[in-house]
N, C-alpha and C positions, 0 to 999 in steps of 0.2 A: 093652214096649208100643210099637206103631206110633204115632209122633207126627206122621206125615204129612210130605210133602216129602222122602221118602227118609231120614228120621231116626227114631230110636227113643228112648224115654224109659227110662232105667235107674234103678231104685229099689233102694237098698241098705238093710240093716237099720240101719246107722249111717253117717254121713258127716261129713267135715270141710268140705264145700262150703257156702258161703253162697249161698242162692238169692235171686232177685228176689221181693219180696213184692208181689203184685198190688194189695192194698189201699193201700199207700203205697210205691210203687216208687222210693224215693229212692236206695238203694244198689244198683248193678249187681251182677250175679253174679260170683263168683270166676272166675278162669281156672285151668286145670289139665288133668290127664289121668286116665283110669281105666286100670288095668292088670290083666290076668288072664293069667298065664303069659307067653307071648311076645307077646301081643296088647296093644297100647297105643293108646288113642284119645283125641283131644282132646275135651274137653267144650265144645260150642259155646254152650251156655247152661244155666242151672240155674234152675228155677222152683218155686214152691210148687204142689203138686198135692194133690188130695183125692179121697176115695172114701167112699161109704156102703156099700160091700161089693160093688157091681157096677160094674166099669169104673173108670177113673181119669181125672179131669178135670184139665186142665193150665192153669196160669196164669190168663189172663183168662176161661177157661171155668168156673172155680170160682165157683159162684153164692152162696157164703156167706163170711163173714169167718173168717179163721184162728182156730181155737179153738171154732167152733160145735159144740155138743153133738150127738152122733150121727154126726159126720164124723171120718175119720182123715186127718191131714195129713202129707205126706211131701215130701222133696226129689226132684224129677225131674231127672236129669242128661240133657240132650239131646245125642245123639251121632249122627254120620253112619252110616248103615247099621244092621246088626244084629250087632254084634261079639260079643255075649255071650248065653249061654243061662241060663235060670232055674236057680239053684243054684250058678252059678259063684262062686268066691271072687275078689272084686275089691278091689284096693287103690286108694286115692285119693291123688293128689298135687296139692296146691294150690300155685299160683304165689305163693311167699312175698313177693316184692317187690311184686307187684300188690296183694296183701292188705294189706301194710303201708302202702302209699300210700293205699288206700281207708280204712283204719282211721284214719290221721292226718287225712284229709279229713273223716271223720265226727265225730271228736272235736272238731276245729276248728269244724265246723258248729254243734255244740251250744254250744260256748263263745261263738261269734259271735252266736248267737241271744240268749243271755243278756246279752251285752255291748250288743247293739243295744237290747234292752228297757231296760237301765239308761240308755243314752245318750238315750233318748226318754222317760224317766220323767216329765219336767216338761211333756210335751205333752198331758197328759190333764186334763180339767176335771171328770170324773165318776169315781166308783169303778168299777173293772173287775176281772176276775179277774187274779190275779198269777201270775208265773212261779215257777220253783223257788227263786229267791233273793228273792222278795217284791216285785219290780218289776212295774209294769203289763205285762201279757203281750201286747205288740204282736205278737210273732212268732206266737203261736198264734191271735191274733184276726185277723190280716191275711194269713197265709200262703196262697198259692195253689199253689205248687209248690216242691219242693226236689229237688235233684239232687246226689248225692255224686260227685265226680270224684277221680282220683288227686291227693292232697295238696291237696284243696280242695273247694269246693261252690259251687253257684249257687242262691240262694233268691229267689223272686219274691213280692212282696207287693202287695195291692190296697188302696188307700185311696179308698173310695167313700162313698156316703151312709150305709151301715150303720156304718162305723167312725166317721164324723163324729158320728152320732147317739149313739154310745157315749161321746163326749167327746174324741175325738182331734182335735188341731189340725194340719191339713196344713202350716201355716206352719212347723212344726218341721223340715220337710224343705227349707226354702228354701236352706239351706247344707249340702248333703249331705257335703261334705268336712269340715266342723266336726263333724258327727255321727259320721262315720267316725273322726276323730281321737280323740273321746271313747271310742268303742268300742275302738280300738286300744290306748289307754292301759290300759284294763281288761284286755284280752287279755294285754298284756305283764306286768301285775301278777300275773295268775292263773298264767300259764305259769312265772313265776319261782318260784312255790311248789313246783314239781315234785310236785304232789299226785298221789296214786295214783288210778287210774281203774279201775272194775270194772263188769261187767255182771251184774246180779242176776236170777235166774230161780227161780220156785218149783218147777221140774222140768226134766227134760232133753228133753222132747218139743218138737217144732217149735211146738206150740200154746201152750207156756208163755209167759206175758206177761213180757217182759224189760224191765229198766230200766237206763239208763246212770246211774252214780253217781260223783260227783267231789266231794271235800271242798274247796270254794273258801273264801276268806277270809270269815268271818262265818256261813257256812251250808254244809250239804251239799246239793249240787244233785242232783236226781233227776228224770230225764226218761224217759218210756216210749220204748223203742227196741229194735228187733230187729236192729240192724246190728252191725258189728264195730268195735272201738276199740283205741287204744293202751292199754297197761297203766299208764302214768304220764305226766304232763305233762312229765316229764324227757325223753321221746322227741321233744318238739317244741322246736325252737329259737325259733320265733316263729309267730304267726298274725296276719294283718292283713286288713282288709276294704276293699273299694271299693264305694261306693254310687252308683247312677245313678237319677235320677228322670225319668220321662216322663209327659206328659199323655196320658190315654186317655179313651175315652168314659165319662163318669160320674165321673171322678176322676183319680187318679194311680196309676202303677205304679212301685214301688221294686224295684230289682234289687240284691241284695247278693252280691258275689263274694268268697268267702273263700279266702285262700291260706295254706297251712301249709308251714313249712320244718322238715323233720325234723332232729333233732340228729345 
């Protein structure tokens, strides 16, 4: 399929490539190449695409959420030119090092979100929804954006009138270094367990709702997630967070930068 700009979208019956999810584009696409015979081309991007039978819509042009009934969802591998023909047998080669770095970053991101929730558990004066470990869910209530990077992540939270009405005390962030230290202590404790990590899915299609699962001390954490992850916390030597708080119109912005070190 012509993807514009001199590129084409290659759709395969199966693929090992992780695409960008338009609905929550936290993890970037894998890197790698497609090969057919003597032809080898770099995949410049990979996005979720969808069709109702006529034509293929790519990435931001998909008007519905992944999994919407009546739609078929596939991975579109974007390549320069038109190197393949319909029916070609194509092999997929994913950059394993880049995938490993993103997987470590994504697992550390989930751990850090849970650790941040726990570190801020005393900041609430009203009952609110809880996270996978039973702490007040600051992460899901305040998150504005999340970006997975190799061996880390960057999460941005907004503390405004809505969060304060829910009972959150912004004064809990007066000493962000102390909050980060509490989160880091939990991260060290959890990583030391070397707990297994898995991604559960009810099926093998792209639309299957996946969950990240990790048996942490006291409870099994389960978070909806379509990204890639390490198979065990044994693969991480450490994970730490840095917190920065800035005043913005209507409240505060908290930025959490998570850094993972692989074993």
